C-alpha positions as CSV (number, residue, x, y, z in Angstrom):
1,X,-49.5,6.6,-29.9
2,X,-46.9,4.8,-27.7
3,X,-47.7,4.4,-24.1
4,X,-45.3,4.5,-21.3
5,X,-45.0,1.1,-19.5
6,X,-46.6,2.6,-16.4
7,X,-49.6,3.9,-18.3
8,X,-50.0,0.7,-20.2
9,X,-50.0,-1.3,-16.9
10,X,-52.6,1.0,-15.4
11,X,-54.8,0.7,-18.4
12,X,-54.5,-3.1,-18.3
13,X,-55.5,-3.1,-14.6
14,X,-58.5,-0.8,-15.3
15,X,-59.8,-3.3,-17.8
16,X,-59.6,-6.2,-15.3
17,X,-62.2,-7.2,-12.7
18,X,-61.4,-7.4,-9.0
19,X,-60.5,-11.1,-9.0
20,X,-58.1,-10.7,-11.9
21,X,-56.4,-7.7,-10.2
22,X,-55.9,-9.7,-7.0
23,X,-54.3,-12.5,-9.0
24,X,-51.9,-10.1,-10.7
25,X,-51.0,-8.4,-7.4
26,X,-50.4,-11.8,-5.8
27,X,-48.1,-12.8,-8.7
28,X,-46.2,-9.5,-8.4
29,X,-45.8,-9.9,-4.6
30,X,-44.5,-13.4,-5.1
31,X,-42.0,-12.2,-7.7
32,X,-40.8,-9.4,-5.4
33,X,-40.4,-11.6,-2.3
34,X,-38.4,-14.4,-4.0
35,X,-35.0,-12.6,-4.0
36,X,-35.3,-12.0,-0.2
37,X,-35.8,-15.7,0.3
38,X,-32.8,-16.4,-1.9
39,X,-30.7,-14.0,0.1
40,X,-31.8,-15.6,3.3
41,X,-30.8,-19.0,1.9
42,X,-27.4,-17.7,0.7
43,X,-26.7,-16.1,4.1
44,X,-27.7,-19.4,5.9
45,X,-25.5,-21.4,3.5
46,X,-22.5,-19.1,4.0
47,X,-22.8,-19.4,7.8
48,X,-23.3,-23.2,7.7
49,X,-20.2,-23.6,5.5
50,X,-18.2,-21.3,7.8
51,X,-19.2,-23.5,10.8
52,X,-18.3,-26.7,9.0
53,X,-14.9,-25.3,8.1
54,X,-14.3,-24.4,11.7
55,X,-15.3,-27.8,12.9
56,X,-13.0,-29.5,10.4
57,X,-10.1,-27.3,11.5
58,X,-10.7,-28.1,15.1
59,X,-10.9,-31.8,14.3
60,X,-7.7,-31.6,12.3
61,X,-6.0,-29.8,15.2
62,X,-7.1,-32.6,17.6
63,X,-5.7,-35.2,15.3
64,X,-2.3,-33.5,15.2
65,X,-2.2,-33.3,19.0
66,X,-3.1,-37.0,19.3
67,X,-0.4,-38.0,16.8
68,X,2.2,-35.9,18.6
69,X,1.5,-37.5,22.0
C-alpha cells in the first residue's frame, strides 16, 4: 500500500523518540528560515547598490562642475 507523503512523515515521527523529533523539527525550521534571510540579504544588497550608484552620479556631477569652472 502506498502512503501519502504526509502520512509517511507522521509515521516516521511516531517511530522517533523525543530527541530525534526535536532534531528533525530544528532542521525543518532552519530550512524554512533560510529563504527569509536570503531575501533580507538581497534587499540589503539592492539598496546598497542603489546608494553607491547615487553617490557615483553625484561625484561625477561635481567633477563636471569643477571642470567647467
